[in-house]
TORKE-745448 format. One record per atom (N, C-alpha, C): x negated, z, y negated; residue in three letters. Coordinates in steps of 0.1 Angstrom, whole numbers, plus 5000, padded with zeros to 4 digits. Example, Ala and Ser with C-alpha at 12.3 -4.5 7.8 and 13.67 -1.06 7.14 Angstrom:
! TORKE-745448
486850785057ALA/487750785045ALA/486850785033ALA/487250715022SER/486350715011SER/487150795000SER/
***
This chain:
! TORKE-745448
983355120378MET/982355130389MET/982555260396MET/982555260409ARG/982655380417ARG/981355430423ARG/981055560421TYR/979755610424TYR/979955720435TYR/979055720444LEU/978855830453LEU/977655920448LEU/977956040445ILE/976956130439ILE/976456230449ILE/975156220452LEU/974556310462LEU/973456400455LEU/973156510462SER/972056590457SER/971556680469SER/970356720468ASP/969756810478ASP/970056780492ASP/969556660496LEU/969656610510LEU/968756690519LEU/967656720515HIS/966656810522HIS/966456760537HIS/966156630538SER/965756580551SER/966756600562SER/968056610559ASN/969056640569ASN/969856510571ASN/969456440582TRP/970056310584TRP/971556320589TRP/971856420597GLU/973156440602GLU/974156460591GLU/973756540581GLY/974556570569GLY/974856440561GLY/973756370559LEU/973956240551LEU/974756140559LEU/974556130572ASP/975256030580ASP/976756060579ASP/977156190580ALA/978556230580ALA/979156190566ALA/978456220555VAL/978956180542VAL/979156030541VAL/978155960545LEU/978355810544LEU/979455760552LEU/979655810564GLU/980755770573GLU/982155800567GLU/982255920561SER/983455970555SER/983855900542SER/982855830536THR/983155770523THR/983055610524THR/983055560536ARG/982855420537ARG/983955340530ARG/983555250521GLY/984455170513GLY/985055230501GLY/984555350497GLN/985055430486GLN/984155430474GLN/983055360475TYR/982055360464TYR/981355220463TYR/980855200451ASP/980055070449ASP/978555100448ASP/978155220443ARG/976755250441ARG/976555400445ARG/975355430449ILE/974955570453ILE/973855610444ILE/973955740438VAL/972955800430VAL/972655940436VAL/971455990432CYS/971056120437CYS/970356210427CYS/970756340427CYS/970156430417CYS/968956510422CYS/968256450432GLY/966956500436GLY/966956590449GLY/965756620453ASP/965456700465ASP/965956620477ASP/965356510479LEU/965556420491LEU/964956490503LEU/963856560501VAL/963056610513VAL/962856760511VAL/962156820521GLY/961956970522GLY/962957030531GLY/962557130538TYR/963457210547TYR/963757140560TYR/964257020560GLY/964856950572GLY/963856870580GLY/964356820591PRO/963456760601PRO/963356600600PRO/964056540591ASP/964056390591ASP/963556330577ASP/962456370572PRO/962056320559PRO/961856170558PRO/961256110568ASN/961055970567ASN/962355890569ASN/963155930577ARG/964455860579ARG/965255870566ARG/965355990560ILE/966056000547ILE/965455910536ILE/964055910535LEU/963455830525LEU/963555680527LEU/963455640540ASN/963655500543ASN/965055450538ASN/966055540541TRP/967355510536TRP/967455510521TRP/966855610515ALA/966955620500ALA/966355500493ALA/965255450498ARG/964555340492ARG/965455210492ARG/966255200502SER/967155080504SER/968455100497SER/968955220495ASN/970355240491ASN/970655300478ASN/969655380472LEU/969955450460LEU/969655360448LEU/970655350439VAL/970355270427VAL/969755350416VAL/969855490417ALA/969255580407ALA/969055710414ALA/967855770412VAL/967555900418VAL/966455960409VAL/966556100408ILE/965456170401ILE/964856260411ILE/963656320407ARG/962956410416ARG/963456550415ARG/963356620426GLY/963556760426GLY/962256840429GLY/962256970428ASN/961057050430ASN/960457030444ASN/961257010454HIS/960756990468HIS/960156850469HIS/960756750462ASP/960156620462ASP/958756620456ASP/958556700445ARG/957256710439ARG/956256790448ARG/956756890454GLY/955956970463GLY/955456900475GLY/956256800480CYS/955956730492CYS/955056600489CYS/954756580477CYS/953856470474CYS/952756510465CYS/952356640465ALA/951256700458ALA/951356690443ALA/952556690438GLN/952656690423GLN/953056830418GLN/953156920428GLU/953557060425GLU/952757150434GLU/952257260429SER/951557360437SER/952557430446SER/952157430459LEU/953057500469LEU/953057650468LEU/952157700459GLU/952057850458GLU/953357900451GLU/954057810444TRP/955357860437TRP/956457870447TRP/956357820459PHE/957457820468PHE/957457950477PHE/958557990482ASN/958558100491ASN/957958060504ASN/957558150513PRO/956858120525PRO/957558020534PRO/958858030535VAL/959657940544VAL/959657790538VAL/959857780525ALA/959857650518ALA/958457590519ALA/957457680516LYS/956057630517LYS/955757570530LYS/956057640541ALA/955857600555ALA/956457460557ALA/957757450553ALA/958457320555ALA/957857210547ALA/957457240535ASN/956757130527ASN/955457090533ASN/954657180538LEU/953457150544LEU/953657060556LEU/954657090564TRP/955057010576TRP/955456870571TRP/956256870561THR/956756740556THR/955556650551THR/954656710544ILE/953456630539ILE/952756560551ILE/952656640562GLY/951956580574GLY/952756470581GLY/954056460578GLN/954956360584GLN/955156230576GLN/955056240563LEU/955356130555LEU/954556000557LEU/955155890558THR/954355760558THR/953855740544THR/952755660543PRO/952155620530PRO/953255570520PRO/954155480525GLU/955155420517GLU/956055520511GLU/956455620519ASN/957355720515ASN/956755820505ASN/955455850508MET/954755940499MET/954655870485MET/954355740485GLN/954255670472GLN/955655670465GLN/956655650473TYR/958055650467TYR/958355790460TYR/958055900467LEU/958256030461LEU/957456050448LEU/956256000448ARG/955456020436ARG/955955940424ARG/956755830427GLY/957255750416GLY/958555790411GLY/959155900417LEU/960555940412LEU/960455990398LEU/961355960389PRO/961356010376PRO/961956150375PRO/961556220364ALA/962256350361ALA/963556320354ALA/964456410356GLY/965756400348GLY/965556470335GLY/966556450326PRO/967756380328PRO/967556220328PRO/968356160336LEU/968256010337LEU/969655950334LEU/969755870324PRO/971055810321PRO/971455700331PRO/972655700335VAL/973255590344VAL/974655560340VAL/974855440334ASP/976155390332ASP/977155490325ASP/976655550314GLY/977455640307GLY/977455790311GLY/976855820322PHE/976655960326PHE/975155980329PHE/974756100332GLN/973356130335GLN/973156220347GLN/971956210353LEU/971556280364LEU/970556390360LEU/970756510364ILE/969856620361ILE/969556700375ILE/968356750376HIS/968156830388HIS/968456970385HIS/967757040377GLY/967957180374GLY/968857190361GLY/968257170349SER/969057180337SER/968557070327SER/969257050316PRO/968756950307PRO/967456990300PRO/967157120300LEU/965957170294LEU/964757180303LEU/965057200316ASP/963957230326ASP/964457190339ASP/963757090345GLU/964257040358GLU/964157150370GLU/963457260367ASP/963357360377ASP/964257480374ASP/965057480363GLU/965857590360GLU/967157590368GLU/967557710373TYR/968757730381TYR/969857770372TYR/970957680372LEU/972157710365LEU/973157770376LEU/973157900377LEU/973857960388LEU/975358010384LEU/975558020371ASN/976858070367ASN/977258020353ASN/978458060348ALA/978958010336ALA/978058050324ALA/977458170325THR/976558210314THR/975358120313THR/974758090324ASP/973658000324ASP/973957870318ASP/975157820322VAL/975557680318VAL/975857680303VAL/976557780298ARG/976857790283ARG/975557780275ARG/974457840280ASN/973257840273ASN/972657710271ASN/972957610279VAL/972357480279VAL/973357370275VAL/974657400274PHE/975657300271PHE/975457210259PHE/974857280248ASP/974657200236ASP/973557100237ASP/972757110248TYR/971657020250TYR/971956900259TYR/973156890264LEU/973656780272LEU/973656650263LEU/973256540268GLU/973056420259GLU/974256320261GLU/975156350270CYS/976356270271CYS/977556350276CYS/978656280277GLY/979856350281GLY/979956400295GLY/979256340304LEU/979256370318LEU/977856380324LEU/977556490330SER/976256510337SER/976456570350SER/975756510360PHE/975756570374PHE/974356640376PHE/974456760382PHE/973156830385PHE/973156880399PHE/972056940403GLY/971856990417GLY/971057120416GLY/970157130426HIS/969157240426HIS/969657370432HIS/970857410428THR/971357540432THR/972057540446THR/972357420451HIS/973157400464HIS/974557460463HIS/975057480451LEU/976357540449LEU/977257430443LEU/978357390450GLN/979257290444GLN/980157360434GLN/980157300422CYS/980857370411CYS/981057270399CYS/981657320388GLY/981757230377GLY/982157310364GLY/981657270353TYR/981957330340TYR/982357230330TYR/983257270321ALA/983757170311ALA/983957240297ALA/983757160287TYR/984257190274TYR/985257080270TYR/986557120271ALA/987557020269ALA/988757090263ALA/989557020254GLY/990657080248GLY/990357200239GLY/989057210234GLY/988757310225GLY/988157440231GLY/987957440244TYR/987457560250TYR/986557530262TYR/985657630265PHE/984857620277PHE/985557670289PHE/985457600300GLN/986157640313GLN/985357610325GLN/985557690335VAL/985057670348VAL/986057590356VAL/985557480362MET/986457390369MET/986857450383MET/988057420387ARG/988457460400ARG/987657410411ARG/987357490421GLN/986457460432GLN/987257410445GLN/986557350454VAL/987157310466VAL/987557430475VAL/988757430479ASP/989257550488ASP/988557540501ASP/988157650507PRO/987457650520PRO/988357590531PRO/989657580529PHE/990557530539PHE/990957380536PHE/990457330525VAL/990757190521VAL/989457110519VAL/989656980521GLY/988456900521GLY/987956850507GLY/988856850497GLU/988456800484GLU/989256850473GLU/988756820461ILE/989556850449ILE/989256740439ILE/990256690432CYS/990156580422CYS/990256630408CYS/989356590399HIS/989356630385HIS/989556500377HIS/990556500368ARG/990756400358ARG/990056440345ARG/989056370341LEU/988256410330LEU/988856370317LEU/988756450307ASP/989156420293ASP/988056340287ASP/988356220282PRO/987256130276PRO/986556190264PRO/987256290258GLU/986656360246GLU/985856490251GLU/985956520263GLY/985356650268GLY/983856630272GLY/983256740275VAL/981856740280VAL/981856810293VAL/981156750303TYR/981256810317TYR/979856820323TYR/979656920330LEU/978456940338LEU/978856980352LEU/978656890362ILE/979256900375ILE/978156900386ILE/978156990395ASN/977257000406ASN/977956940418ASN/977456830424ALA/978056770436ALA/977856860448ALA/976956960448GLY/976657040459GLY/975556980468GLY/975257050478SER/974157000487SER/974656930499SER/974056810501VAL/974356740514VAL/973756810526VAL/972456850524GLY/971656900535GLY/971557050538GLY/971857130528GLN/971757270530GLN/972657350520GLN/973957350521PRO/974857420512PRO/974557570513PRO/974757630501ARG/974557780500ARG/975657860494ARG/976857800495ASP/977957870489ASP/978957930500ASP/978457950512GLY/979258000523GLY/980057900530GLY/980057780526ASP/980757670533ASP/979757580539ASP/979557570552PRO/978557490558PRO/978757340558PRO/979957300553ARG/980157150553ARG/979357080542ARG/978856960545ALA/978056890536ALA/978856860523ALA/978256870512ALA/978956860499ALA/978456740491ALA/979356680484PHE/979056560476PHE/980156540466PHE/980056430458ALA/981156400448ALA/981256250447ALA/982456200443LEU/982656060440LEU/983156050425LEU/982655950418PHE/983055940404PHE/983455790401PHE/984555780395ASP/985055640391ASP/984955630376ASP/984055550371SER/983855540357SER/984955470349SER/985855410356GLU/987055340349GLU/988155440348GLU/988555520358THR/989655610358THR/989155750353THR/987855770352LEU/987355900348LEU/987756010358LEU/987855980370GLU/988156080381GLU/986856120388GLU/986656250390VAL/985656300398VAL/986256380410VAL/985856340422VAL/986356410434VAL/985156480440VAL/985256610442GLN/984356690449GLN/984856710463GLN/983956690473ARG/984456680487ARG/983456750496ARG/984056800507ARG/983156860518ARG/983556780531ARG/982556770540VAL/982756710553VAL/981956780563VAL/982556800575VAL/981956870586VAL/980856770592VAL/979756820596TYR/978656740602TYR/978056820614TYR/977256750622ASP/976756810634ASP/975456890631ASP/975757010625CYS/974557090621CYS/973857150633CYS/974457150645GLU/973757200657GLU/972657100661GLU/972856970659THR/971856880662THR/970656890652THR/970956910640THR/969956930630THR/969157060633THR/969857170637ARG/969157290640ARG/968157270652ARG/968657200662LYS/967757170674LYS/966557090670LYS/966656990660LYS/965556910656LYS/964557000648LYS/965157090640ILE/964257190632ILE/963457270642ILE/964057320652GLU/963357400663GLU/962357320670GLU/962657200674ALA/961757110681ALA/960557080672ALA/960757070659ALA/959657030650ALA/958657150647ALA/959157270651GLY/958257390648GLY/958457440634GLY/959557390627LEU/959857450614LEU/960357590615LEU/960357670604PRO/960857800605PRO/962357810610PRO/962557900619GLU/963857900626GLU/965057930617GLU/964758000606ILE/965858030597ILE/966457910590ILE/965657800589LEU/966157680583LEU/967257610591LEU/967257630604GLY/968257580613GLY/969457680614GLY/969157810615LEU/970257900616LEU/971157910604LEU/970557890592ARG/971357910580ARG/972357800578ARG/972157680585LEU/973057570583LEU/974457600588LEU/974557680598ALA/975957710604ALA/976757800595ALA/976157870586ILE/976857970578ILE/976857920563ILE/976157820560GLY/976157770546GLY/975557870536GLY/974457930540ARG/973758030531ARG/972258010531ARG/
***
């Protein structure tokens, strides 16, 4: 089975649309590691699509914040303002959908979806040290996570822990052939708001038969998203940061 792995869409329709267009015919099912909403200008459009197309999805912290399952006092002022705006935009159907999203880890066909970490859905795994501290708690050989908006990967294979090679800024993708005896924790990156200095939308493809994971980036029309953010009255920084991937 071929999977399209998404995370941290953050109400960015242009980012998602570019990902879907670039992967047409390359997957059978779509899954998501959370944070469908927050920050961006198209929450209902994203959620309408998610309800019809995702076969598995877990909640992120912004998903909880935008459906009153999380106190907004924990968010920084920019995120809080965006979540308050999102709450005012959501249709009743989409609000109910958000409230029904499960927490991770969520098993899917031999792998699992995590938002933050296997121990805490809000924990940020930002580097190899963070990951090593939770590796023993992974419940299967392959896990995909999100939350940090950093496309990366970590493995314990061949008897040692390793940081997986990342997508080159001048190249569109990198392919990893997984060791069936190894343990992997892979971040597909953020579709809607990358923060690794590469503004291209990030995602991954996984083939459960060949055990190949492809991490990929695709250019999208971030200027249109920025203009929508401005027109909606959302904090200006949310649009400006899209062009630099920070």
